[in-house]
C-alpha positions in Angstrom: 30.6 45.5 98.9 32.7 48.5 99.9 31.5 51.9 98.9 33.9 54.8 98.7 33.7 58.4 97.6 36.5 60.5 96.1 37.0 64.0 94.8 39.5 64.5 92.0 41.0 67.6 90.5 42.3 67.1 86.9 44.8 69.5 85.4 46.1 70.0 81.9 44.2 70.4 78.6 40.9 69.1 80.1 38.4 71.8 79.2 36.9 72.1 75.7 38.0 68.6 74.8 35.0 66.5 75.8 36.6 65.6 79.1 33.3 66.1 81.1 31.1 64.2 78.6 33.7 61.3 78.4 34.0 61.2 82.2 30.2 61.0 82.5 30.1 58.1 80.1 32.8 56.2 82.0 31.2 56.9 85.4 27.8 55.7 84.2 29.3 52.6 82.6 31.0 51.8 86.0 27.8 52.4 88.0 29.1 55.4 89.9 27.2 58.3 91.5 28.4 61.9 91.6 29.3 64.7 89.1 31.9 66.2 86.9 32.3 70.0 86.4 34.7 72.6 85.0 36.4 74.9 87.5 37.2 78.5 86.8 41.0 77.9 87.1 40.9 75.5 84.1 40.8 72.2 86.0 38.0 69.7 86.1 36.5 68.5 89.4 35.1 64.9 89.7 33.2 63.7 92.7 32.5 59.9 92.4 31.0 57.4 94.8 30.7 53.6 94.3 32.4 50.3 94.7 36.1 50.5 95.3 36.9 48.6 92.1 34.8 50.9 90.0 36.4 54.0 91.7 39.9 52.7 90.9 38.9 52.1 87.3 37.6 55.6 87.0 40.8 57.1 88.5 42.9 55.2 86.0 40.7 56.5 83.2 41.0 60.1 84.6 44.8 59.9 84.3 44.4 59.4 80.5 41.1 61.1 79.6 39.7 61.2 76.1 42.0 61.3 73.1 41.8 65.1 72.7 42.8 65.8 76.3 46.3 66.0 77.9 46.3 65.3 81.6 49.3 66.8 83.4 48.2 66.2 87.1 45.6 64.4 89.0 44.8 65.0 92.7 42.7 62.4 94.4 41.3 62.8 98.0 38.6 61.1 100.0 35.2 62.8 100.2 32.0 62.5 102.2 29.1 60.8 100.4 26.8 63.6 99.3 24.0 61.1 98.7 23.6 62.1 95.1 21.6 59.8 92.7 23.1 59.2 89.3 26.1 61.0 87.7 25.7 64.5 86.5 27.6 67.0 84.3 27.5 70.2 86.2 
């Protein structure tokens, strides 16, 4: 089992459209640890750690988001494991 952590920055219409709540639901369903939060510049930040296959599934979902959102850009980078338990909405 390969564990990996990523940090994503999601741009577009992603605040005020249930993006964080929907991301939380997806991450929990996939068994990931980390958090999702709004940034002051209008983007959403996602830190996720877990099995590579689950991380890849989350990234694919982040590209689409919930029906009310409109994702225009997704930046993905490797991240250090913050050793967080669970997945939080910050």
